[in-house]
C-alpha positions in Angstrom: 0.0 0.0 0.0 1.4 3.4 -0.9 2.6 5.5 2.0 0.4 8.4 0.9 -2.7 6.1 1.1 -1.6 4.9 4.6 -1.3 8.5 5.8 -4.8 9.4 4.4 -6.4 6.3 6.0 -4.7 7.0 9.4 -5.9 10.5 9.4 -9.4 9.2 8.8 -9.0 6.8 11.8 -7.8 9.7 14.0 -10.8 11.9 12.9 -13.2 9.0 13.7 -11.6 8.5 17.1 -11.9 12.1 18.0 -15.6 12.1 16.8 -16.2 8.8 18.6 -17.6 7.5 15.3 -16.9 5.1 12.5 -17.5 4.9 8.7 -21.1 5.6 8.0 -23.3 4.7 5.0 -26.0 7.0 3.7 -28.9 5.1 5.3 -29.8 1.9 6.9 -30.3 -1.1 4.7 -33.0 -3.7 5.1 -31.8 -7.1 3.9 -34.4 -9.8 3.3 -34.2 -12.9 5.5 -34.9 -14.9 2.3 -31.3 -13.9 1.3 -30.3 -16.8 3.6 -33.2 -19.2 3.4 -34.6 -19.1 -0.2 -33.8 -22.2 -2.2 -34.6 -20.4 -5.5 -32.2 -17.7 -4.6 -29.5 -20.3 -3.8 -30.0 -21.8 -7.3 -29.4 -18.4 -8.8 -26.3 -17.9 -6.7 -25.0 -21.4 -7.6 -25.3 -20.7 -11.3 -24.3 -17.0 -11.4 -21.5 -16.9 -8.8 -20.3 -20.5 -8.5 -20.5 -21.6 -12.2 -20.3 -18.5 -14.4 -18.2 -16.1 -12.2 -14.4 -16.2 -11.8 -13.6 -17.6 -8.4 -10.4 -17.2 -6.3 -8.9 -20.7 -6.3 -5.7 -20.2 -4.4 -2.7 -17.8 -4.0 0.1 -18.2 -6.5 2.5 -19.3 -3.8 0.6 -22.6 -3.3 1.6 -23.5 -6.9 4.9 -21.5 -7.1 6.9 -23.9 -9.2 6.4 -26.1 -12.3 4.8 -29.4 -11.3 2.9 -27.9 -8.4 -0.8 -28.4 -8.3 -4.0 -28.1 -6.2 -7.4 -29.6 -6.6 -10.6 -28.0 -5.5 -14.3 -29.0 -5.6 -15.8 -26.5 -3.1 -17.8 -24.9 -5.9 -19.4 -28.3 -6.6 -17.2 -28.8 -9.7 -14.0 -30.8 -9.5 -11.1 -28.6 -10.6 -7.4 -29.3 -11.1 -5.0 -26.3 -11.2 -1.4 -26.9 -12.3 1.8 -24.9 -13.1 3.3 -26.2 -16.3 6.9 -26.6 -17.3 6.9 -23.0 -18.7 5.6 -21.6 -15.4 2.1 -20.9 -16.7 -1.0 -21.7 -14.6 -3.4 -24.1 -16.2 -6.9 -25.2 -15.0 -9.0 -28.2 -16.0 -12.0 -30.2 -14.9 -10.5 -32.9 -12.7 -12.3 -35.6 -14.7 -10.7 -38.4 -16.6 -12.0 -38.5 -20.2 -12.3 -42.3 -20.0 -14.7 -43.1 -17.2 -14.9 -39.8 -15.3 -12.8 -40.4 -12.2 -10.7 -37.7 -10.7 -7.1 -37.8 -12.0 -5.6 -36.0 -9.0 -6.4 -35.3 -5.3 -5.3 -32.9 -2.7 -2.2 -30.8 -3.6 1.4 -31.6 -4.4 4.7 -30.6 -5.9 7.1 -31.7 -8.6 4.4 -33.5 -10.6 5.0 -34.4 -14.2 2.0 -36.6 -15.0 -1.4 -37.2 -13.5 -2.5 -40.9 -13.6 -6.1 -41.8 -13.2 -6.4 -44.3 -10.4 -9.1 -46.3 -12.2 -7.5 -47.4 -15.5 -4.2 -45.4 -15.6 -5.1 -42.9 -18.3 -2.3 -40.4 -18.0 -2.2 -36.6 -18.5 0.6 -34.0 -18.4 0.7 -30.6 -16.7 -1.0 -29.1 -19.7 -3.9 -31.6 -19.4 -2.8 -33.4 -22.6 -3.6 -37.1 -22.8 -0.3 -39.1 -22.8 -1.4 -42.7 -22.3 -4.8 -44.4 -22.7 -4.1 -48.1 -22.2 -4.1 -50.7 -25.1 -4.0 -48.7 -28.3 -6.1 -51.1 -30.2 -8.8 -50.8 -27.5 -9.3 -47.1 -28.2 -8.3 -46.7 -31.9 -10.1 -43.3 -32.3 -9.0 -41.7 -29.0 -6.0 -39.4 -28.8 -4.8 -36.2 -27.2 -6.9 -34.1 -29.7 -10.2 -35.4 -28.5 -9.6 -36.8 -25.0 -7.3 -34.4 -23.1 -8.6 -32.9 -19.9 -11.2 -30.2 -20.4 -9.6 -26.8 -20.0 -11.1 -24.1 -17.8 -10.7 -20.3 -18.0 -7.9 -19.4 -15.6 -6.1 -16.1 -14.7 -3.2 -15.2 -12.4 -2.5 -11.7 -11.3 -0.9 -10.0 -8.3 -0.4 -13.4 -6.6 -3.9 -14.7 -6.9 -5.3 -17.5 -9.1 -8.8 -17.3 -10.4 -10.7 -20.1 -12.2 -14.1 -20.1 -13.9 -15.4 -23.6 -13.4 -17.5 -23.6 -16.6 -15.5 -24.2 -19.8 -15.3 -21.6 -22.4 -14.5 -17.9 -22.6 -11.7 -15.9 -20.8 -11.3 -14.1 -17.6 -10.8 -10.3 -17.7 -8.2 -9.7 -15.1 -8.8 -5.9 -15.2 -12.3 -6.5 -14.0 -11.3 -8.7 -11.0 -9.8 -6.1 -8.8 -12.1 -3.2 -9.5 -9.5 -0.6 -8.7 -7.7 -2.6 -6.0 -5.0 -4.1 -8.3 -2.0 -2.0 -7.4 -2.8 -2.1 -3.7 -3.1 -5.9 -3.7 0.1 -6.2 -5.7 2.0 -4.3 -3.0 1.5 -7.2 -0.6 3.5 -9.5 -2.9 1.2 -12.4 -2.2 3.2 -14.6 -4.6 6.1 -14.5 -2.2 4.1 -15.7 0.8 4.4 -19.3 2.1 1.3 -21.5 2.6 1.3 -22.7 6.2 -2.1 -24.3 6.9 -5.6 -24.5 5.6 -8.7 -25.5 7.6 -12.1 -26.4 6.1 -15.1 -25.9 8.3 -18.5 -27.4 7.5 -21.2 -25.3 9.2 -25.0 -25.3 9.3 -25.5 -21.8 8.1 -25.8 -19.9 4.8 -22.5 -19.3 3.0 -23.0 -15.5 3.0 -22.9 -15.4 6.8 -19.2 -16.3 6.7 -18.6 -13.1 4.6 -20.9 -11.0 6.8 -18.8 -11.9 9.9 -15.9 -9.9 8.6 -17.7 -6.9 7.2 -18.5 -5.1 10.5 -16.6 -4.6 13.7 -19.4 -3.4 16.0 -19.6 -6.9 17.5 -15.9 -7.1 18.5 -16.2 -5.4 21.9 -19.1 -7.7 22.9 -18.5 -11.1 21.3 -14.7 -11.1 21.3 -14.0 -9.6 24.7 -11.5 -12.3 25.7 -9.8 -12.8 22.3 -9.2 -9.9 19.9 -11.1 -7.0 21.6 -8.0 -6.0 23.6 -6.1 -5.7 20.3 -8.4 -3.5 18.2 -9.9 -0.1 18.6 -13.5 -0.6 19.6 -16.2 0.4 17.1 -13.9 2.2 14.7 -13.4 1.1 11.1 -12.8 2.6 7.7 -14.6 1.1 4.8 -14.2 2.0 1.1 -15.9 0.4 -1.9 -14.1 -0.5 -5.0 -16.7 -1.5 -7.5 -18.1 -4.8 -6.2 -15.1 -5.3 -4.0 -14.2 -3.4 -0.8 -11.5 -2.6 1.7 -12.1 -2.6 5.5 -9.6 -1.1 7.9 -9.6 -2.4 11.5 -7.2 -0.2 13.4 -5.3 -1.7 16.3 -5.2 0.1 19.6 -1.6 0.8 19.0 -2.4 3.1 16.1 -2.8 6.0 18.5 0.9 5.8 19.2 1.4 7.4 15.8 -0.2 10.7 16.8 3.1 11.9 18.3 5.2 10.8 15.3 5.9 12.6 12.1 3.8 11.4 9.1 6.7 10.0 7.3 7.0 7.4 10.1 3.3 6.4 10.0 2.7 2.8 9.2 -0.8 1.6 8.8 0.2 -2.0 8.0 1.7 -2.5 11.4 -1.1 -1.0 13.3 -4.2 -2.4 11.5 -5.8 -5.5 10.1 -6.9 -4.9 6.6 -9.7 -6.9 5.0 -10.2 -7.0 1.3 -13.5 -8.3 0.0 -13.1 -9.9 -3.4 -16.6 -10.4 -4.6 -18.5 -12.7 -4.4 -17.0 -15.1 -1.8 -13.4 -14.4 -0.9 -11.6 -12.3 1.8 -7.9 -11.5 1.8 -6.9 -10.4 5.3 -3.6 -8.6 6.1 -2.8 -9.2 9.8 0.3 -7.1 10.3 2.9 -9.8 9.6 1.0 -12.6 7.7 -1.9 -13.2 5.4 -5.2 -15.0 6.0 -7.7 -16.0 3.3 -11.3 -17.0 3.7 -13.4 -18.6 1.0 -17.1 -19.5 1.5 -19.2 -21.9 -0.6 -22.7 -23.3 -0.4 -22.6 -27.0 0.6 -24.9 -28.6 -1.9 -28.5 -27.5 -2.4 -29.2 -26.6 1.2 -29.5 -22.9 2.1 -28.3 -23.6 5.6 -25.1 -25.5 4.9 -21.8 -24.1 3.9 -18.1 -24.8 3.7 -15.7 -22.1 5.0 -12.1 -22.4 4.1 -9.4 -20.5 6.1 -5.9 -20.3 4.6 -2.9 -19.1 6.6 0.3 -17.7 4.9 3.6 -16.7 6.4 6.2 -14.3 5.0 9.0 -16.9 5.4 9.1 -20.7 5.3 8.5 -22.2 8.7 11.7 -24.1 9.4 12.1 -24.0 13.2 10.2 -25.0 16.3 10.2 -21.4 17.4 8.6 -20.2 14.2 6.1 -23.1 14.3 5.0 -22.2 17.8 4.6 -18.6 16.8 2.4 -19.3 13.8 0.5 -22.0 15.6 -0.5 -19.5 18.3 -1.6 -17.1 15.6 -3.7 -19.8 13.9 -5.2 -20.8 17.2 -6.2 -17.2 17.9 -7.9 -17.0 14.5 -9.8 -20.2 15.1 -10.7 -19.2 18.7 -12.1 -16.0 17.4 -14.0 -17.2 14.3 -14.9 -20.8 14.9 -15.4 -20.6 18.7 -17.1 -17.2 18.9 -18.3 -15.9 15.5 -19.7 -19.0 13.9 -21.7 -20.3 17.0 -23.6 -16.9 16.8 -24.0 -17.4 13.1 -25.6 -20.8 13.7 -28.0 -19.1 16.1 -28.7 -16.4 13.5 -29.5 -19.1 10.8 -31.9 -20.8 13.2 -33.5 -17.4 13.9 -33.9 -16.9 10.1 -35.7 -20.2 9.8 -38.0 -19.4 12.7 -39.8 -16.8 10.5 -39.6 -14.1 13.2 -39.2 -11.3 10.6 -39.0 -10.7 6.9 -35.9 -8.4 7.0 -32.8 -7.8 9.0 -31.3 -4.3 9.3 -27.8 -3.1 8.7 -27.1 0.2 10.4 -25.4 3.2 8.9 -22.4 2.1 10.9 -22.3 -1.2 8.9 -21.6 0.1 5.3 -19.6 -3.0 4.3 -22.6 -5.2 4.8 -24.8 -2.8 2.9 -22.3 -2.6 0.0 -21.9 -6.4 -0.2 -25.6 -7.3 -0.1 -26.6 -4.5 -2.4 -24.2 -5.7 -5.0 -25.2 -9.3 -4.4 -28.8 -8.6 -5.1 -28.0 -6.4 -8.1 -25.8 -9.1 -9.7 -28.7 -11.6 -9.3 -31.3 -9.2 -10.6 -33.2 -9.2 -7.3 -35.2 -6.2 -6.1 -34.1 -4.1 -3.2 -36.1 -4.2 0.1 -38.7 -1.4 0.4 -37.5 1.6 2.4 -38.8 2.1 5.9 
């Protein structure tokens, strides 16, 4: 992040602190409860967001070298992402062209060929069919008509996107919506993947994203975990097209008041959350990166899979470093899984109790308003009537 941007944001934090206020939207926003319970809306979301929309698949650092690969089926479609011998990222449907089995699982390094576990049909890093069993058994089958089905893929600023429906291309200029240079400054491609956790929860997938888009709850819900770290009820939100940036200043940021502006450092004294529409969060935590991706789990409106990724600036090669990052990961899980998500489960049950038709986002929750307004607009759904 440019230093001039950091200074401008810190000044906004100081002004909000003096005013005992936070970022405010123009008005309150009523969001339909059906957003989280309607099966028809979920079908729209599955098609529009999780079939036709480019999805963040991983950070580049997870497949940093030729022969590295990851598989993913959280969208409901089996995907294989590889880095080929020329260093280019490729994506395919993880489906053998013989009988449909997955040709790879999990993730790995140094791979040259993917061998289907069923009948040993073999594919290279570019998805090209290399071996198909007895030649006389498949006389009309070759690489031209039986290689893995390619998917649109893009890599930029250390992030890999895939569209899980074949055909077309991904416009990388449209992905960042004005955040490109800022995201690039974090050099995500140099980070080192440390750990990933997948959490299956009985709640709508959007509640995972909602959790990170307001800080009003921190002083109440997170009293024993992160509330002592962050300024209570102060955040700075800015929209970037469908995306957004959310600044959570740490209590230590007030120490900068007595220092010259050229010494101001927002990155040390804040957590910064980037919303990458529709289902991904990139979180700068002062000295490491966390990622969150959220997906519906099947056809149920009240089931989701939340994936938390943890990335460190250097490889973890010592017990001391491992203990340090394990404590950070434990704090993340204690905050989100043990505090946020249990409340989200209660919220989902409350939605299904039909207590009300709408929930309300206050003016002090502009991130939520921005997210759900863009969600409904993208799906062609009407806004809630004004109060």
